[in-house]
Each structure stands twice: as C-alpha cells, then as structure tokens.
N, C-alpha and C positions, 0 to 999 in steps of 0.2 A: 398499165400494170397497176394493182390494187393491193392495199393492205386493210384488211376488215378487222373488226372487234379488237381494237387496241386501247381502247380508253382506260382500262385499268391495268395495262402492261407497262414496265419500266424497264431501263438498262442502266445502270449507273444511277445517276441522278436526272437523268433526261426522261420525259415522257415519252413512251413510243408513238403516242398520239402525234406527236410533231414530226415524229419521221414519217408518218404517212402522208404528211405533206409533201415529203420529198418525191412522191410518186404519184403526181396529180392526173386526173382524168384528162387526156388530151382535148376531149370535147368541152369540157369546163374552160380549158385555156383557150379554145377557138371562140367560146361564146365570150370570155373576159376581155380577149384581144383579137377582135376581128380582123385589124389590120395586117395581122402576122401571117407569114405564109406557114405552111406546115411545117417545112424544115425549121423556121424560126421557132415555132411553137415547140418542136421536139428539143432544139437547144435550149430553150428557156426551162422546159422540164429537166434536162439534166443538169443545167446550172443549179438549179434548186435542190436535186437529189444531192449532188455535190456538196453545196453548203451545209446541209445536214450532215452529211458524213463527216464533214470536218469538225461540226460542232460536236459531235459524238467522240471524234478522236481527242479534240481539246479537253473534253469532259474527264476523259480517260486518263489523259497526262496528268490533269489536277489532281485526280485520286492518287496516282502515283507518287507525284511530289509530296502529297499530304502523308502517304505511308512513310517516305523517306524521312520527312521531317519529324515523323513520329518516333522512328528508330533512332535519329541523331538526339532527340530529347531523352530517349531512354537511356543514353549513354552516362546520362547523369545519375541513373540508378546504381543500385549495387552491383547488379549484374554488369552494367556498363563500365562501372568502375574496376571491376574485376578483370575485364578484357582489356582496358587500357593498361593495367598494371601487368598483366600477361604479356602486352606486347612490348611494354618497356623492360620487362625482365629478359626477353628474347634478345632485345638490343644490347642490353647490358652483357649479357651471357656472351654475345658474338665478339664483343670488345674486349671483356675480361671474365672467363667463365667463373672464378671463383666469386666475383661481386655479383655476378648473375645469379647464382644458385642463393648465395646469401639474402638478394632481393625477392626471389620467390619464396624463401622460407619466412623471411620477415612479414611478408604481406600474406601469408597463410594460403599461398597458391598451391606449395607443395609441403607435406611434413618433413621434417627433418630426419628422415629415415633413407638409408640406401635404397631401398625398393622404390620409394616414390621418386626420388631424384633420378634413379634408373629409367624408370617409366617415362619420366619428362623427356631425357635426352634421347631414349629409343623411338618415342611416338610424336613427340611435338614437331610440326612442320616449321619451317623458316630458321633452323639453326645452324649455325656454322659447323660444317663436320670437322674441320681443324680444331676448332674450338672444343668439340667433343671430345676429340682424340688427346687434347692437352689435359683436359680435366680428368678423363679416365686414367691418364697415365701418372698422374701426380701420387707422390709416394708419401702417404699418410693412412692412418686406419680407415677414415671415413671414405676417402676417394677408393682405396683398393677394396673397400666392400661395396661401393657403388659399382665398380668395375667388375667385380664377381656377380652383382645383382643384374647388370647390363649383359654381361655374356649369358647368363641363365635366359634371359628374355628370347634368345636365338635357340630355335630347334633343329638341331644338327642330326636328327635321328635318321638313320638308313641313308643318309647322305656320304657320297664318297668324300674324301679329304678335301679335293679341289673344289667341289661344291660348297661345301662347308666354309672354306675360305673365302669364295666368292661372296657369299652372303655376309660374313663377318666383315670383310674388308671395305664392303659397300656401307656400312651403317656409321662409318666416322673415316677420317684420314688419319693415318699412323703420325704420332708426333715426332718432334724432331730431336728427341733424345733416345740414344740406344737401350739406356736402363728403362725408360717408359715402354719402348718397344718390347722390350725382353719380358717385362711383367705383363704385357697383354698378351702376348703371344703364350706364355705359360699358361695363363687363365684360359685362353681359348683351347689350349690341347688337354687341360684337366676337364673342361666341359664336353669336348668332343669324345674323349675317351668314356667319360661318364655315361653319354647317351649311346655310345657304340663300344661296349666293353671287350667285345670279341676281335677286334681288329688288331690293336697294339698291346703289347704286354705292359707298357707303362707310358704316362703322358709324355716322358721326354722323347720317345721315339715319334710321338705325333708332333712334337715341337721341331725336333730335327728334320723331319721329311716336309713339314710346312715351309721351311726356309729352302729346303731343297727344291720344292715346287716353285717358289717365288724365282730361284736362281734359274730354273729352266724356263719360266715364263721371260725372263730376261734374255737368255740365250737365243730362244728360238724366236723372239719378236722385235728385239733391239736391233735396228739396221746395221749398227756398227759392229755387230758380231758376224764376222764372216762364216766361222765354221760351226755350223748348227750341230748339235748334239744329237745323237741317234738314241733310240730306245734303248739298245744295248747299253750305251754309256751311261744313261740315266739309271738303269738298273745297277749297273757295276759301281756307279759312285755311292749307290745307298745299300751296299752289301754290309751286313752285320751290324745295322742301327738299331734293331729290334731286340735290345739286350742281349747283344752277341748273336742273334739269330736274324736271319733274311726275311724282309718283308716278302709277303707272297708276289710270285712274278705277275700274277693276272692283275693284281692291285695296282702295281707300279706302271704296267703297260696302260690300265685304264686311265690313271692320273697322266701320263705321257699324253695320250691320245686327246685328252679333254683341253688340256694346256695349248697342243699343237693346232687344235682345231679353233679354240676361242681364248684368246688371251684375257688377262684380268683386265676390269674395267676399273678406273680409278675416278672416284668422285671429284666433280670440278669444284675447286675453292681456288684460294689465292697462291696454291702452290708453294708457299712458305714452310716447308717441311722435309722430311726426308722419304714422302712417299714416292716422288719423282726418282730421287736417288736410289730406292730398292730396284726400280724397273729399269735405271739407267746408270749403273754404276762405272767407275773407271776401273777398279778392281775387287775382285770378290774371290771368297775361298773359306775353307774350313781352318778354325784355329781353336785351340783349347783356351778356355777362361777360368778362372777361379773366382766364384762369386755365391750370391745366395746366403740364406741364413746358416747354412751348416757348412760354408767354404770350400765346397767339393769342387773339383775339376769337370768341367763338361765339354763337350764338343759343340762349338756354335759356328754358325755361319757368320762371317764378317763381310762388309762391304766398304769401299773406299771411295770418296768422291772428292775432286780438287773444287772445292767450294767453300 
C-alpha cells in the first residue's frame, strides 16, 4: 500500500508525510530486513501502521483537551460568570423560590417584570416543578401577575378542555394549599375561555368542569375506586353548570373518552404537595364556598385526604 504526494498535507498537528511511513513498501522492508520472513515483514508493517494511527489519536485527544481547557478558562469571562450565576439561581430557586427569583433579579439575569420571571419559570430547564407551583400560587400582586403571564405562555387555542389541562398541569406541580390551587385554576379557566370564547358562557363553568375532569380521572384510574362512572353519570353530574344551561353532550363525551383512554400524567418531583391527593383522595365532592374578592357563594370541588 502506498501514499504519494503527502509532503504538504497535514491533519491536526501531524504531518501526513509521517503517516505515509505507516504504509511502507514491503520490498523496501525485505531489503532492510533480509532475515525476516514474508509474514514477519507484514507484521512489522502492520505494527508501524498501528503506531502512527495511535500517534494520530493521541494528538486528536490533546487537541480536545486543549479545547476543554479553553472552555474552563472561559468560565472566568463575563459570559462564564453569567452561566455560574444562572446555575446558582436555579439551585436557590429549587430550595426557596422567592430567594431564587431575588437572586436572578439582583444579578441582572432577568428583569423585575412578571413577563420575564414567567418566561424563566416556563422555559428554563432544571427547575423543580413543585417550587414553580409554590411560587405561582403565592398571594401578592407580583406573584399573581407572574401567574397570569405564565398561563398566557400556554396556547390552548382549539384544544378540548382535557388537552389544555394536560398541558397546563404538566408545566408545574399543584402546590399544597387549597387557596393557591384555587387561584391557579381560576387563572387557567380565564385563559382557556379567552382563547376559546365560544365553548363556555363564563370562566366559572370552565373552572367547575376542570375539577369534574380531575374527579373523573381519579374515579376511572384509582384502583381503590371499585364503581367506575359511566359516561351518562359524568354527563348527569355536570348538568346545569354552564350558567344554568347544560354543556353540550358531545363535549362531555369527548372529555370522558379522553380521560378514560389516557389518565393525567403527573410531573415527578418530591411528591410533597397536593397533586397526589388530587388523584388519590379519601373523600371528594361538591360544596359551596364563600370567597373571592366579592364574597360570593360558588360551587367548588372539595377533596379530603387523611394526611
């Protein structure tokens, strides 16, 4: 085997003229080592070829190490410091959401606006979804604005309600306080109705039906529930919730079939919240509660868990 005209060719930092030596003329080897047999001459040629292949691999590894070293050195640059602070902010957020957001704002990683904080919670990888839910559920003006901006990042257009719920409940884990859950689900219902204005007469219908879907998911897929509801029972349970009118039958049937075919998937975290309770309650049912800014009585779905 021969390699010709390699005097000016290089690969990495190794001159290919040296590689040519890895493929010597067997006749030249025979002249240089007349005492060797043909098989020994071939073995010697193979050894030389392998030697130069190893030298090339070693050189490529050195170049890769040099690149990694350069990246490590780059961590001391402004961009490197930014990445370090971002990683630290995520750790702080997962331990204490409020302190994590304060750290982000203090180090100019996000602006102190609901929209930028919501973008961080919605798009950034490595965030604890329980921590996201806790932060979004906090009752103060800024957090409520972040919640609204966060929900607005979801596009529920032309999705049936159960599909929208799947998308929404996958982006965080429901927090461990009923009032937080109430605010979050009301914001979801407002967003869904905004994008799908012809389905329900008002967001409260969407809110009530959302919890009916959660209840249905529990009844159909919790092994401890022996008597599984039928589609007719589901329709009957939701009569008159649309501002005194019935929700279209075909919509309720499609919701029922979707949940029956595929249960909700819960994001995996530490499980220290009410998400598990929602899908595995000890008792559940409708009650009327007084609350909200206008202190009006509303029909709400309640769950109980001996925990």
